[in-house]
C-alpha positions in Angstrom: 0.0 0.0 0.0 1.3 3.4 -0.9 2.0 6.0 1.8 -0.7 8.6 2.0 0.3 12.1 0.8 -0.2 14.4 3.7 0.7 18.1 4.1 3.1 19.0 7.0 0.2 20.6 8.8 -2.0 17.5 8.4 0.8 15.4 9.7 1.2 17.7 12.7 -2.6 17.5 13.4 -2.5 13.7 13.3 0.5 13.6 15.7 -1.4 15.9 18.1 -4.5 13.7 17.9 -2.4 10.6 18.4 -1.1 12.1 21.7 -4.5 13.1 22.9 -6.7 10.0 22.9 -9.7 11.8 24.2 -9.6 14.2 21.2 -9.1 17.9 20.8 -11.3 20.7 19.6 -10.2 23.0 16.9 -9.3 25.7 19.5 -7.2 23.2 21.4 -5.4 22.1 18.3 -4.7 25.7 17.4 -3.4 26.3 21.0 -1.1 23.3 20.8 0.3 24.4 17.4 0.8 27.9 18.6 2.8 26.7 21.6 5.3 25.2 19.1 5.6 28.5 17.3 4.0 27.1 14.2 1.9 29.5 12.0 -1.2 27.5 11.1 -4.5 29.4 11.1 -7.7 28.1 12.5 -9.1 28.2 9.0 -6.2 26.0 7.7 -6.8 23.6 10.7 -10.5 23.4 9.8 -9.6 22.6 6.1 -7.0 20.1 7.1 -9.4 18.3 9.5 -12.1 18.2 6.8 -9.6 16.6 4.4 -8.4 14.1 7.1 -12.1 13.2 7.7 -12.7 12.8 4.0 -9.8 10.3 4.0 -11.1 8.6 7.2 -7.9 9.6 9.1 -9.8 11.6 11.7 -13.4 12.1 12.8 -15.3 14.6 14.8 -17.1 13.3 17.9 -20.4 14.6 19.2 -18.4 16.6 21.7 -16.9 18.6 18.9 -13.6 17.0 19.6 -11.6 15.5 16.8 -10.0 12.0 17.2 -7.6 10.0 15.1 -8.9 6.8 13.5 -7.2 3.5 12.8 -6.4 4.5 9.2 -5.1 7.8 10.7 -2.7 5.9 12.9 -1.3 4.2 9.8 -1.1 7.5 7.9 0.7 9.0 10.9 3.3 6.2 10.7 2.6 5.2 14.3 0.5 2.1 14.0 1.2 0.3 17.3 1.6 -3.5 17.4 -1.3 -3.7 20.0 -4.8 -2.4 19.5 -5.2 1.3 20.2 -6.3 2.6 22.7 
């Protein structure tokens, strides 16, 4: 299977979701990215999340938090050997 083509900001978002199993809101994602001095706007985060959802790499929960999916784990390159979570 070919590696998915992800933008650097999409990869960063997947890594954040990977490290926050309970999920993150768009505001929380933006806050985490800002802490790392990365310039990604909330609009870009929204667009990236929509593209990740379209590819089944992330999904939005009823709490408005975004979580990584099993295909997202593979796309992030961090598929664990055991089931996650």
